[in-house]
NULUMKE-56740 format. One line per 3 residues: number of its first residue (from 1); their letters; for each residue x, y, z of C-alpha. Coordinates in Angstrom, 1 decimal, padded with zeros to 4 digits. Layout:
N
NUM = a = X Y Z; ... .
REM end
This chain:
320
1 = xxx = 008.0 -027.0 008.5; 010.1 -028.6 005.8; 012.7 -025.8 005.2 .
4 = xxx = 014.0 -027.6 002.1; 011.0 -026.1 000.3; 012.7 -022.7 000.6 .
7 = xxx = 016.1 -022.9 -001.1; 018.2 -019.8 -000.5; 018.5 -017.4 -003.3 .
10 = xxx = 021.0 -014.8 -002.1; 021.7 -013.5 -005.6; 018.1 -012.6 -006.1 .
13 = xxx = 017.9 -010.8 -002.7; 021.2 -009.0 -003.2; 020.4 -007.9 -006.7 .
16 = xxx = 017.0 -006.6 -005.7; 018.3 -004.8 -002.6; 021.0 -003.1 -004.5 .
19 = xxx = 018.5 -001.9 -007.2; 016.0 -000.7 -004.6; 018.6 001.2 -002.6 .
22 = xxx = 019.7 003.0 -005.7; 016.1 004.0 -006.5; 015.5 005.1 -002.9 .
25 = xxx = 018.5 007.4 -003.0; 016.7 009.2 -005.7; 013.4 009.4 -003.7 .
28 = xxx = 011.8 006.5 -005.5; 010.6 004.0 -002.8; 009.4 000.5 -003.7 .
31 = xxx = 007.8 -001.9 -001.2; 005.2 -004.5 -000.6; 001.8 -004.6 001.0 .
34 = xxx = 002.5 -006.1 004.4; 005.5 -008.3 005.0; 004.7 -011.4 007.1 .
37 = xxx = 004.8 -014.0 004.4; 006.5 -017.4 005.1; 006.4 -018.0 001.4 .
40 = xxx = 009.3 -015.5 001.1; 011.6 -017.7 003.2; 014.7 -018.5 001.2 .
43 = xxx = 014.3 -015.6 -001.2; 013.8 -012.6 001.0; 014.0 -014.1 004.5 .
46 = xxx = 016.7 -016.3 006.0; 015.0 -019.3 007.7; 017.8 -019.7 010.2 .
49 = xxx = 017.2 -016.3 011.7; 013.9 -017.5 013.0; 015.0 -020.7 014.6 .
52 = xxx = 014.2 -021.5 018.2; 015.7 -024.6 019.7; 016.8 -025.7 016.3 .
55 = xxx = 013.3 -025.3 014.7; 011.6 -022.6 012.7; 009.4 -020.5 015.0 .
58 = xxx = 006.4 -018.9 013.2; 006.0 -016.6 016.2; 009.6 -015.4 016.1 .
61 = xxx = 009.3 -014.9 012.3; 006.1 -012.8 012.7; 007.7 -010.6 015.5 .
64 = xxx = 011.1 -010.1 013.9; 011.0 -010.4 010.1; 010.3 -006.6 009.5 .
67 = xxx = 014.0 -006.0 010.4; 015.2 -008.3 007.7; 012.6 -007.0 005.3 .
70 = xxx = 014.2 -003.5 005.7; 017.5 -005.0 004.6; 016.0 -005.4 001.1 .
73 = xxx = 013.1 -003.0 000.8; 013.2 000.8 001.5; 009.4 001.1 002.1 .
76 = xxx = 006.4 -000.9 003.2; 002.6 -000.4 003.2; 000.9 -001.2 006.5 .
79 = xxx = -002.6 -002.5 005.7; -003.2 -003.5 009.3; -004.1 000.0 010.3 .
82 = xxx = -007.2 -000.1 008.1; -008.9 -002.2 010.8; -007.9 -000.3 014.0 .
85 = xxx = -006.6 002.8 015.5; -003.2 001.6 016.7; -002.3 002.5 020.2 .
88 = xxx = 000.8 004.6 021.1; 002.4 001.4 022.4; 001.7 -000.4 019.2 .
91 = xxx = 003.3 002.3 017.1; 006.4 002.3 019.4; 006.9 -001.4 019.1 .
94 = xxx = 006.4 -001.3 015.4; 008.9 001.5 014.7; 011.4 000.1 017.3 .
97 = xxx = 011.4 -003.3 015.5; 013.1 -002.1 012.3; 015.6 000.2 010.7 .
100 = xxx = 015.0 004.0 011.1; 015.5 004.2 007.3; 012.4 002.2 006.4 .
103 = xxx = 009.6 004.4 005.1; 006.0 003.4 005.9; 002.7 004.1 004.2 .
106 = xxx = -000.4 003.4 006.3; -003.9 002.8 005.3; -006.1 005.1 007.4 .
109 = xxx = -008.7 003.2 009.5; -011.9 002.3 007.9; -013.7 004.1 010.7 .
112 = xxx = -012.9 007.3 008.6; -013.5 006.0 005.1; -016.4 003.6 005.2 .
115 = xxx = -019.7 005.3 004.7; -021.9 002.3 005.5; -020.6 -000.7 007.5 .
118 = xxx = -020.5 -003.8 005.4; -023.0 -006.6 006.0; -020.4 -009.0 007.5 .
121 = xxx = -020.3 -010.8 010.8; -017.2 -009.1 012.0; -019.0 -005.8 012.2 .
124 = xxx = -021.5 -007.2 014.6; -024.4 -004.8 015.5; -023.0 -002.1 013.2 .
127 = xxx = -023.4 -004.3 010.1; -025.4 -002.5 007.4; -025.6 000.8 009.4 .
130 = xxx = -024.4 004.2 008.4; -021.0 005.1 009.9; -021.3 008.2 012.0 .
133 = xxx = -017.5 008.7 011.9; -017.3 008.9 008.1; -014.9 011.7 007.1 .
136 = xxx = -014.6 012.8 010.7; -011.4 015.0 010.5; -011.4 015.5 014.3 .
139 = xxx = -011.5 011.8 015.1; -008.8 011.1 012.5; -006.5 013.7 014.0 .
142 = xxx = -007.1 012.7 017.6; -007.1 008.9 017.3; -004.6 008.4 014.4 .
145 = xxx = -002.3 011.3 013.8; -001.5 012.3 017.3; -000.2 008.8 018.4 .
148 = xxx = 001.7 008.7 015.1; 003.2 012.1 015.5; 006.5 011.0 017.1 .
151 = xxx = 007.3 009.0 013.9; 006.2 011.5 011.3; 009.5 011.6 009.5 .
154 = xxx = 009.2 007.8 008.9; 005.8 008.1 007.4; 006.0 008.4 003.6 .
157 = xxx = 002.3 008.6 002.9; -001.1 008.1 004.5; -003.8 006.4 002.3 .
160 = xxx = -007.5 007.1 002.5; -009.0 004.0 000.8; -012.6 004.3 -000.2 .
163 = xxx = -014.3 001.0 -001.1; -016.8 000.9 -003.9; -019.5 003.5 -003.0 .
166 = xxx = -023.0 002.7 -004.2; -025.2 005.2 -006.0; -027.5 005.5 -003.0 .
169 = xxx = -024.6 007.3 -001.3; -023.1 009.2 -004.2; -024.8 009.6 -007.5 .
172 = xxx = -021.6 010.4 -009.4; -018.3 012.0 -008.7; -019.5 015.6 -007.9 .
175 = xxx = -021.1 014.9 -004.5; -018.2 012.6 -003.5; -015.7 015.3 -004.5 .
178 = xxx = -017.6 017.9 -002.5; -017.4 015.8 000.7; -013.8 014.9 000.1 .
181 = xxx = -012.9 018.6 -000.4; -014.4 019.5 003.0; -012.6 016.7 004.7 .
184 = xxx = -009.2 017.3 003.2; -009.4 021.1 003.9; -009.9 020.3 007.6 .
187 = xxx = -006.8 018.1 008.0; -003.6 019.2 009.7; -000.7 020.2 007.4 .
190 = xxx = 002.7 018.4 007.4; 001.6 014.9 006.2; 001.4 013.4 002.8 .
193 = xxx = -002.2 012.5 002.2; -003.3 010.2 -000.7; -006.7 009.0 -001.8 .
196 = xxx = -007.5 005.6 -003.3; -010.9 005.2 -005.0; -012.6 002.0 -006.2 .
199 = xxx = -015.3 003.7 -008.3; -014.0 004.1 -011.8; -016.7 006.8 -012.5 .
202 = xxx = -015.0 009.0 -009.8; -011.8 009.0 -011.9; -012.6 012.3 -013.4 .
205 = xxx = -011.8 016.1 -013.2; -013.9 017.1 -010.1; -012.0 014.5 -008.1 .
208 = xxx = -008.6 015.5 -009.5; -009.3 019.1 -008.8; -010.1 018.4 -005.1 .
211 = xxx = -006.8 016.5 -004.8; -004.8 019.3 -006.5; -006.3 021.9 -004.2 .
214 = xxx = -005.1 019.9 -001.2; -001.8 018.6 -002.7; -003.1 015.1 -002.0 .
217 = xxx = -002.1 012.3 -004.3; -004.4 010.0 -006.3; -003.3 006.5 -005.5 .
220 = xxx = -002.8 004.8 -008.9; -004.3 001.4 -008.1; -004.7 -001.9 -009.9 .
223 = xxx = -008.0 -003.3 -008.6; -011.0 -005.4 -009.5; -013.2 -002.6 -010.9 .
226 = xxx = -010.6 000.1 -011.7; -009.0 000.9 -015.1; -005.7 -000.8 -015.7 .
229 = xxx = -002.7 001.1 -014.4; -001.5 002.3 -017.8; -004.9 003.9 -018.5 .
232 = xxx = -004.7 005.7 -015.2; -001.1 006.8 -015.7; -002.0 008.1 -019.2 .
235 = xxx = -004.4 010.7 -017.5; -002.0 013.6 -016.8; -004.6 015.2 -014.6 .
238 = xxx = -004.4 012.2 -012.2; -000.9 013.3 -011.0; -002.4 015.7 -008.5 .
241 = xxx = 000.4 016.3 -005.9; 004.1 016.9 -005.7; 004.6 013.2 -004.8 .
244 = xxx = 003.2 010.0 -006.3; 001.6 006.9 -004.7; 000.8 003.6 -006.5 .
247 = xxx = -000.6 000.3 -005.3; -000.7 -002.8 -007.6; -003.1 -005.0 -005.7 .
250 = xxx = -005.2 -007.2 -008.1; -005.7 -007.6 -011.8; -009.0 -006.0 -012.9 .
253 = xxx = -011.8 -008.4 -012.9; -010.5 -010.7 -010.2; -011.9 -010.8 -006.7 .
256 = xxx = -009.6 -010.6 -003.7; -010.7 -014.0 -002.4; -010.0 -015.6 -005.7 .
259 = xxx = -006.5 -014.2 -005.8; -005.8 -015.5 -002.3; -006.9 -019.0 -003.1 .
262 = xxx = -005.0 -019.0 -006.4; -001.6 -017.6 -005.2; -001.0 -018.4 -001.5 .
265 = xxx = 001.5 -019.0 000.1; 003.1 -016.6 -002.4; 006.4 -018.3 -003.1 .
268 = xxx = 006.7 -017.4 -006.7; 005.1 -015.5 -009.6; 002.3 -017.7 -011.0 .
271 = xxx = 000.5 -015.4 -013.4; 002.4 -012.3 -014.8; 000.2 -009.4 -015.5 .
274 = xxx = 001.9 -007.2 -018.1; -000.4 -004.2 -017.9; 000.2 -003.7 -014.2 .
277 = xxx = 004.0 -004.0 -014.7; 003.9 -001.5 -017.5; 001.8 000.9 -015.5 .
280 = xxx = 004.2 000.7 -012.5; 007.1 001.3 -014.9; 005.5 004.3 -016.5 .
283 = xxx = 004.7 005.8 -013.1; 008.2 005.1 -011.8; 009.9 006.6 -014.9 .
286 = xxx = 007.7 009.7 -014.8; 008.6 010.3 -011.2; 012.3 010.0 -012.0 .
289 = xxx = 012.0 012.4 -014.9; 010.1 014.9 -012.8; 012.5 014.4 -009.8 .
292 = xxx = 009.4 013.7 -007.7; 009.1 011.6 -004.6; 007.3 008.3 -005.2 .
295 = xxx = 006.0 005.4 -003.2; 005.1 002.3 -005.1; 003.7 -000.9 -003.5 .
298 = xxx = 002.9 -004.3 -004.8; 000.7 -007.0 -003.3; 001.2 -010.7 -003.5 .
301 = xxx = -002.3 -011.1 -004.9; -001.4 -009.3 -008.1; 000.9 -012.1 -009.6 .
304 = xxx = 001.6 -014.4 -006.8; 004.8 -013.0 -005.4; 005.3 -009.3 -004.8 .
307 = xxx = 009.2 -009.3 -004.6; 009.3 -011.0 -008.0; 007.0 -008.5 -009.5 .
310 = xxx = 009.0 -005.6 -008.1; 012.2 -007.2 -009.5; 010.7 -007.5 -013.0 .
313 = xxx = 009.5 -003.9 -013.0; 012.7 -002.4 -011.8; 014.8 -004.5 -014.1 .
316 = xxx = 012.8 -003.0 -017.0; 012.8 000.5 -015.8; 014.8 003.3 -017.5 .
319 = xx = 018.2 004.2 -016.1; 018.8 001.0 -014.1 .
REM end
């Protein structure tokens, strides 16, 4: 690796860390979706920390960079857990690898939130079949919550992400809301649950009411087929819990694969998206006014560089 491609920018890192620490002191936690990005070397990460025998080690970076991440960001969203039920040993190694102050949000495994397995090679014989574990509260508690229990105070929020659900499964918001209500009612208390939908037609009162009844948060999300963040934030009924969660992932209309191809390796902002920035700012400022706990996460695929997006939003926010 030619490390000259990653010039150190301590002033950016220090300014961002100071601003995010101040927000976190007020219960407002900003972070990114995942953290293992070599494109952040020189801006967030210090290349020399990951040298082995005088050369950069990708393995050392992947294993140890979360500790340096926590020197800048007070929270992180773990997307990895969407694809597995992590073992107790995995959780132990993850939490031991970083500061106890770092707050995590985790996506709940797709085993719980996928109604029909996608037609994709990685799903093997299950491809295209109904998922018998969809909204199985008992499985969620046994396989996910119990191993995570020793670290409950370090888990800011749990995210149930529902991909776009076709009409053959749910003909409108009402049947989805009914199933979601039964599921949330069966979950153990003491965790912050949040729900992320990808069907814009579900963004309606029956869904909001279910979340209010369970004190579960709607995840304000910037995604391919969802309304822009300011549109979601303008809907007062969408603030359904005593805490707030937002995830700025993609600009509406853009596919995930297109964003990856356009933006990787995520060294810098390449395409600012003002609506997402404005929506995050509005959600952040509302949480501050309401004195409400908030977790806001940004993905590299939104603009090309999540730290840069977060810096822009927090610089524009009220009171900073």
